[in-house]
C-alpha positions as CSV (number, residue, x, y, z in Angstrom):
1,M,-1.6,15.9,-17.3
2,P,2.1,14.6,-17.1
3,S,2.5,10.9,-17.1
4,S,4.1,11.0,-13.6
5,Q,0.8,12.4,-12.2
6,R,-1.6,10.0,-13.8
7,N,-4.0,8.4,-11.3
8,T,-3.5,4.8,-12.3
9,F,-2.9,1.6,-10.5
10,K,-1.4,-0.8,-13.1
11,K,-0.5,-4.5,-12.8
12,S,3.2,-3.5,-12.6
13,E,2.5,-1.6,-9.4
14,R,1.0,-4.6,-7.7
15,L,3.0,-6.9,-5.5
16,C,2.4,-10.3,-7.1
17,S,5.7,-12.2,-6.6
18,R,5.5,-14.8,-3.8
19,I,9.2,-14.5,-3.2
20,L,9.0,-10.7,-2.7
21,M,6.0,-11.1,-0.4
22,E,7.9,-13.6,1.8
23,R,10.9,-11.2,1.8
24,L,8.6,-8.3,2.9
25,F,7.1,-10.2,5.8
26,Q,10.2,-12.1,6.9
27,G,12.8,-9.4,6.5
28,E,13.7,-6.4,8.6
29,N,10.5,-4.7,7.7
30,K,9.0,-1.6,9.3
31,S,5.4,-0.9,10.0
32,V,3.2,2.1,10.7
33,S,-0.5,2.3,11.6
34,S,-3.3,4.7,11.0
35,Y,-6.5,3.0,12.1
36,P,-8.2,1.2,10.4
37,L,-5.1,0.6,8.3
38,R,-1.6,-0.9,9.0
39,A,1.3,-0.8,6.5
40,V,4.3,-3.1,6.4
41,F,7.0,-1.8,4.2
42,L,10.6,-2.7,3.1
43,P,12.9,-0.5,1.0
44,V,14.8,-2.6,-1.5
45,E,17.5,-1.9,-4.0
46,A,16.3,-0.9,-7.4
47,T,17.7,-4.0,-9.1
48,A,15.3,-6.2,-7.1
49,Q,12.3,-4.1,-7.6
50,Q,11.5,-0.9,-9.5
51,G,9.2,1.7,-7.9
52,V,6.6,1.0,-5.3
53,S,4.9,-2.4,-5.3
54,V,1.7,-2.6,-3.3
55,L,-0.2,-5.5,-1.7
56,V,-3.7,-5.0,-0.3
57,S,-5.0,-7.4,2.3
58,V,-8.3,-7.7,4.1
59,P,-8.4,-10.7,6.5
60,K,-11.1,-13.3,6.1
61,K,-11.1,-13.5,9.9
62,R,-12.7,-10.1,10.1
63,F,-14.9,-10.2,6.9
64,H,-16.3,-13.7,6.2
65,D,-18.2,-12.6,3.1
66,A,-16.1,-12.1,-0.1
67,V,-18.4,-9.2,-1.1
68,D,-17.3,-7.2,2.0
69,R,-13.6,-8.0,1.6
70,N,-13.7,-6.9,-2.0
71,R,-15.5,-3.7,-1.2
72,V,-12.8,-2.8,1.4
73,K,-10.0,-3.7,-1.0
74,R,-11.6,-1.5,-3.6
75,Q,-11.7,1.4,-1.2
76,I,-8.1,1.0,-0.3
77,R,-6.9,0.6,-3.9
78,E,-8.8,3.7,-4.9
79,A,-7.4,5.8,-2.0
80,Y,-3.9,4.6,-2.8
81,R,-4.4,5.4,-6.5
82,M,-5.3,9.0,-5.6
83,H,-2.5,9.6,-3.0
84,K,0.5,7.6,-4.2
85,H,2.4,10.3,-6.1
86,E,4.4,11.7,-3.3
87,L,5.7,8.3,-2.2
88,V,6.4,7.2,-5.8
89,E,8.4,10.4,-6.5
90,L,10.4,10.0,-3.2
91,M,11.4,6.4,-4.2
92,E,12.3,7.5,-7.7
93,M,14.5,10.3,-6.3
94,R,16.3,7.8,-3.9
95,G,16.7,5.3,-6.8
96,E,15.2,2.5,-4.7
97,G,12.2,0.3,-4.8
98,L,9.6,-0.2,-2.0
99,L,7.6,-3.3,-1.1
100,L,4.4,-2.2,0.7
101,A,1.6,-4.2,2.2
102,I,-1.6,-2.4,3.4
103,V,-3.6,-4.4,5.8
104,Y,-7.1,-3.5,7.0
105,V,-7.4,-4.1,10.7
106,S,-10.9,-2.9,11.6
107,A,-13.8,-5.3,12.0
108,K,-16.3,-3.0,10.3
109,I,-16.6,-1.3,6.9
110,E,-15.6,2.3,7.2
111,D,-16.8,5.2,5.0
112,T,-14.7,5.7,1.8
113,L,-13.7,9.2,2.6
114,Y,-12.5,8.1,6.1
115,V,-10.4,5.3,4.5
116,E,-9.0,7.8,2.0
117,K,-7.9,10.3,4.7
118,R,-6.4,7.6,6.8
119,L,-4.5,6.1,3.9
120,A,-3.1,9.6,3.0
121,R,-1.9,9.9,6.6
122,L,-0.4,6.4,6.4
123,L,1.5,7.2,3.2
124,D,2.9,10.4,4.9
125,K,4.1,8.4,7.9
126,I,5.8,5.9,5.5
127,A,7.5,8.8,3.7
128,A,8.7,10.2,7.0
129,E,10.1,6.9,8.1
130,L,12.1,6.5,4.9
């Protein structure tokens, strides 16, 4: 399996920088939805950020128990891991970086296959917007 097609989700692919998070949510970001998910994204120059950096958020307002929030985050990360390749390749071809936040907006835990289908649709919408 080529290294570009490996289904991994490494620390380097996660959005951890507070400065970049503020830039993502304060800047001229774009957003798309595919219920139960919403994505906020911002293309950036390659010097600021390499590749696609992802932040997964499940609001405490909707899921009070950490166990439930962690389960939903795990579902989203797994779905992203399986479907990220097209978006990553697009950003590599363009020579840009992408800041991406995936927010869970539903108040109930959905089935994993449903979340995976919706995330795949969400990533397609993001690629079309870019």
